[in-house]
C-alpha positions, 0 to 999 in steps of 0.5 A: 050219500048226504049223511055221516056213515057209521061202520064198525067191526065187533067181537062181543057187541061192545063196538056195535053198542058204541056205534049205536050210541053215536048214531042216536046222539047224532040223530038220523037226520045227519047220520045213517044207521050203523053197519057192521063191516062183516055185512057191508059192501065197499061201495056202500062205504064209498058212497059217504063223504063223511065217515065214523069207523069203529073197531075193537082192539084185539090181541097184541094190536092186531086187526080183528078178523078170521086169522085172529080167531073171529067167528065172523069176518071183521075189519081184516076182511073188509080192509082186504076188500077195501084195498086200493080204494080211493078215499080221497075227498072223504073225511073220517073219524075213528073210534076204538075200544080197549082195556087199559088195565088188562092190556096196559102195554098195548092199549087200543093198539089195533086202531092204528091199523085202521088209521094207516089204511084210511089215511093211506087210501087218501082220507083225511082223518079227524078226531084225534083224542087226548090220552089224559084220563087213561092209565096205560104204558103204551099204545101204538094208536098214539101219534103226536101225543094223542090217540088217532081217534076216540078210545073208550074203555067201557070195561074199566071206565064205564062212567066216562064212556058217554061223556067221552062220546058226547065230547068227541062228537062235539069235536068231530061233528063240525068237520064231518058236517062240512063234507056234507054241504 
């Protein structure tokens, strides 16, 4: 597929909403419509060379899915199906949602699992994001002083969401587009 694939898991619809915003910002000429991983096929994800993957935070940094109380399948089930997939040659940007006031000691910690899975399957992960402007005490999703992808806290900082999305897409778009040529 010669477009950027956007896949997300969602609990209450917020991750889906952010994926839709990213799709509209990028435009349908370079990005495919976002797909919920509970309806996605592994072959569909593997058909893309460049991907944006999004997930909500859950619990104490767990991967959202049926064992964590999700009513529908989520990343837990999709990653199980993706197990052993070869993602080498693919470039992936990650985004996650979190609540830094309520979960300040594990802010957006679920995203690290997605990072380890796709990097472990051979993908090149791009789009590390600064921790500046957030107030939290710990996040498993911080590696080398940065988040492993864009982190959004639409609960507590809704006024920063669009700016963060635009700035992050400006950062990752060239790297993702490079894989399409």
